[in-house]
C-alpha positions as CSV (number, residue, x, y, z in Angstrom):
1,X,0.0,0.0,0.0
2,X,1.2,3.4,-0.8
3,X,0.7,6.8,0.8
4,X,0.8,8.8,-2.4
5,X,-2.6,8.5,-3.9
6,X,-4.4,10.3,-6.7
7,X,-7.6,8.5,-7.4
8,X,-9.0,7.8,-10.8
9,X,-12.5,9.4,-10.5
10,X,-15.6,7.8,-12.1
11,X,-17.5,10.0,-14.5
12,X,-21.1,8.7,-14.5
13,X,-23.5,6.9,-12.2
14,X,-23.9,4.3,-15.0
15,X,-20.2,3.6,-14.9
16,X,-20.4,2.6,-11.2
17,X,-23.5,0.5,-11.8
18,X,-21.7,-1.2,-14.6
19,X,-18.8,-2.0,-12.4
20,X,-21.1,-3.4,-9.7
21,X,-23.2,-5.4,-12.1
22,X,-20.1,-6.7,-13.8
23,X,-18.7,-7.8,-10.5
24,X,-21.9,-9.7,-9.6
25,X,-22.3,-11.2,-13.1
26,X,-18.5,-11.9,-13.3
27,X,-18.3,-10.1,-16.6
28,X,-16.1,-7.1,-15.5
29,X,-12.8,-7.3,-17.2
30,X,-10.0,-8.1,-14.8
31,X,-8.1,-4.9,-15.6
32,X,-11.2,-2.9,-14.6
33,X,-11.1,-4.3,-11.1
34,X,-9.1,-1.4,-9.6
35,X,-8.9,0.1,-6.1
36,X,-11.5,2.7,-7.3
37,X,-13.7,-0.1,-8.7
38,X,-13.6,-2.0,-5.5
39,X,-14.7,1.0,-3.5
40,X,-17.3,2.1,-6.0
41,X,-18.8,-1.4,-6.2
42,X,-18.9,-1.5,-2.4
43,X,-20.7,1.8,-2.2
44,X,-23.1,0.8,-4.9
45,X,-23.9,-2.5,-3.2
46,X,-24.5,-0.8,0.1
47,X,-26.6,2.0,-1.5
48,X,-28.5,0.3,-4.2
49,X,-28.6,-3.4,-3.5
50,X,-30.4,-3.9,-0.2
51,X,-31.2,-7.4,-1.4
52,X,-27.6,-8.4,-0.9
53,X,-26.3,-9.0,2.6
54,X,-22.8,-7.5,2.1
55,X,-21.5,-8.8,5.4
56,X,-22.5,-12.4,4.6
57,X,-21.9,-12.3,0.8
58,X,-18.9,-10.0,0.0
59,X,-16.2,-12.7,0.4
60,X,-18.0,-15.1,-2.0
61,X,-18.8,-12.3,-4.5
62,X,-15.2,-11.1,-4.8
63,X,-13.7,-14.6,-4.6
64,X,-15.9,-15.9,-7.4
65,X,-15.1,-12.9,-9.5
66,X,-11.4,-13.3,-9.0
67,X,-11.6,-17.0,-10.1
68,X,-13.8,-16.0,-13.1
69,X,-10.9,-13.8,-14.4
70,X,-8.2,-16.4,-13.8
71,X,-7.2,-15.3,-10.4
72,X,-6.7,-17.4,-7.3
73,X,-7.7,-16.9,-3.7
74,X,-4.9,-18.3,-1.6
75,X,-2.5,-17.4,1.1
76,X,-0.6,-15.0,-1.2
77,X,-3.2,-13.4,-3.6
78,X,-6.8,-12.8,-4.4
79,X,-9.4,-12.0,-1.9
80,X,-8.2,-10.4,1.3
81,X,-10.9,-10.6,4.0
82,X,-9.6,-8.1,6.6
83,X,-8.8,-5.4,4.0
84,X,-12.3,-5.9,2.4
85,X,-14.1,-5.8,5.7
86,X,-12.1,-2.7,6.8
87,X,-13.2,-0.9,3.6
88,X,-16.8,-2.0,4.0
89,X,-16.8,-0.4,7.5
90,X,-15.2,2.7,5.9
91,X,-17.7,3.0,3.1
92,X,-20.5,2.7,5.6
93,X,-18.9,5.4,7.7
94,X,-18.6,7.6,4.6
95,X,-22.2,7.0,3.6
96,X,-23.4,8.0,7.1
97,X,-21.5,11.3,6.8
98,X,-21.7,12.4,3.2
99,X,-24.2,15.0,1.9
100,X,-23.6,14.0,-1.7
101,X,-26.6,12.5,-3.3
102,X,-25.6,11.3,-6.8
103,X,-23.9,7.9,-7.1
104,X,-20.8,9.2,-9.0
105,X,-20.6,12.2,-6.7
106,X,-20.7,10.0,-3.6
107,X,-18.1,7.6,-5.0
108,X,-15.8,10.4,-6.1
109,X,-16.1,12.2,-2.8
110,X,-15.3,9.0,-1.0
111,X,-12.3,8.3,-3.3
112,X,-11.0,11.8,-2.4
113,X,-11.6,11.3,1.3
114,X,-9.4,9.5,3.9
115,X,-11.6,6.3,3.4
116,X,-10.6,6.2,-0.2
117,X,-6.9,6.1,0.4
118,X,-5.1,2.9,-0.4
119,X,-3.4,3.0,3.0
120,X,-6.6,3.7,5.0
121,X,-6.7,0.2,6.7
122,X,-3.2,0.9,8.1
123,X,-4.8,3.4,10.5
124,X,-6.3,0.4,12.2
125,X,-3.8,-2.4,11.5
126,X,-0.1,-2.8,11.7
127,X,1.4,-3.7,8.4
128,X,2.6,-7.0,9.8
129,X,-0.9,-8.1,10.9
130,X,-2.8,-6.7,7.9
131,X,-0.6,-8.5,5.4
132,X,-0.5,-11.8,7.3
133,X,-2.0,-15.0,6.0
134,X,-4.7,-15.2,8.7
135,X,-5.8,-11.6,7.9
136,X,-6.1,-12.5,4.2
137,X,-8.0,-15.7,4.8
138,X,-10.4,-14.5,7.4
139,X,-11.3,-11.4,9.4
140,X,-8.7,-10.5,12.0
141,X,-9.5,-7.7,14.4
142,X,-7.3,-4.6,14.1
143,X,-4.4,-4.3,16.5
144,X,-3.9,-0.5,16.4
145,X,-7.5,0.9,16.7
146,X,-11.0,-0.4,16.3
147,X,-12.7,-0.1,12.9
148,X,-15.5,2.4,12.7
149,X,-18.8,1.1,13.8
């Protein structure tokens, strides 16, 4: 994770919906699954897909997508549970505080905020713990500060 971060903003609401729908359908091109796409899809799921239990389903959604584009979910790559759950908490926090109403406006405001930073989870986790195999394979509670509720 880096501390220098200049997010690639998303232009239209329809672009974010296409990312989220592509994630669910496993049709999103692998190269489109960027940091910004991860966060945009999370915000879209939380905002516009109340039929999906993000806490129960996010690991399977992302893991299946990774496999569909030729990726693996193992001790060294693919789905990372603790990072994902940290960002889900962050996106929820952002949504509870933002005054933005449009989907793209909310996503872009989030990407520009602290929550959108690539190193945001390191506010709660030591690097050693966050990048450990147990933290990748399942949720591990932070060791520096609690995640936002």
